[in-house]
N, C-alpha and C positions, 0 to 999 in steps of 0.2 A: 686587055689581058689582066687577069686576076692572079696575083702572086699569093703563095701560101706562106705568109709571114708568121713567125712566132708571135704569140699573143702580146708580149710586152712591146715588141717592135711595131706591131699593128696599132697598139694603143698610142705609142709615141707619135706616129704619123697622123692619127686621128686628132690627138691633142694639139699637134702643131697647127692644125687648122682652127683651133679654138682660142686658147689663151695661155699665158705664161704659167698660171696656177696649174692648169691641166697638164702642161708639159712637165713641170717640176714634180708632180705626183707620180710620174712614170719612173722616177729614179729613186734609188736607195738614198737614205739620209746623207751618206758620206760619198756619194757618187762623184764622178769626174767627167767633165765635158771638155774636149779640146776642139777649138774651131778658130780659124783665121789667126793662128799663131798665139792664141790665148788659152789658158787653162782655168776652168771654173770648178771649184770644189764645194760640194754640198748643195742641197736643194735650194737654199736661199740664193746662192750665186747663180745656179742654173736658171732659176726664175728670172733674175735680173738680166742674164744673158738673153733669154728669150724676149723679154720686154724691150731690150735695146735693139735687137734684130728687127722686131716687129715695128718699132718706131722709125727705124731707118729705111726698111725695105718692105715693099709689097711683093709677094712671090707665091707661086704655087710649086708644089713638090710632087712629082709623079714617080713612085718606085717602079723601076724597070726590070730589075734582076735581084735575086736573093740567093746567096750561097753561104756555105760554112767555110771558114778559113782560120786555121790556128786557134780553134776554140771560140771564135767570134762569128757573129752573124754579120755578113757584109751585104749591104743593100746599095745598089747603084740607082741613083735618082736623077731625073731631069728637073732642074729648077729653072723656071721662067719668072722674070720679074723686072723691077726697075733698078737692078744692081749692075755694076760694070761687068761685062763679059756674058750677059744673059743672052740666050739660054746657056746653061752650064750643066754638065754631068758631074755629079759629086758622088763619092763613095762614103757611106756611113758605116763605121765599124762599131757594132754593139757588142759589149760583153754583158751577158745576162747573169742574174743571180735570182733564181726562182722566177717569180712573176714580175720582177722589176729589173731596171737597167742599172748595172754597176758602173759602166763607163761607155762613153760615146766619143769617137773621134771622127771628124768630118774632114775628108781629104779630096782636093780637086783631082 
């Protein structure tokens, strides 16, 4: 099934398969990511977050559903990998600003 994801969101999931630099470029300079109880501010911190996740886990992320909710794009994904609780369905809450991501919160 192919989802019709907004371009910045599609770019994020494509970058997530590549590397931390590609992921960081999807975000505004002052963007915020919230994941696993931590908050990361700015592209440098987001790049480090992605580097740490990639060093710790090997995973695939399959977007299953995309909807609008309270001004955010909410994508439900199935993650499979070598992390506790795999596979897991997670919700990615994206706040967009033009062609970039202003914030992302990942919630189980």
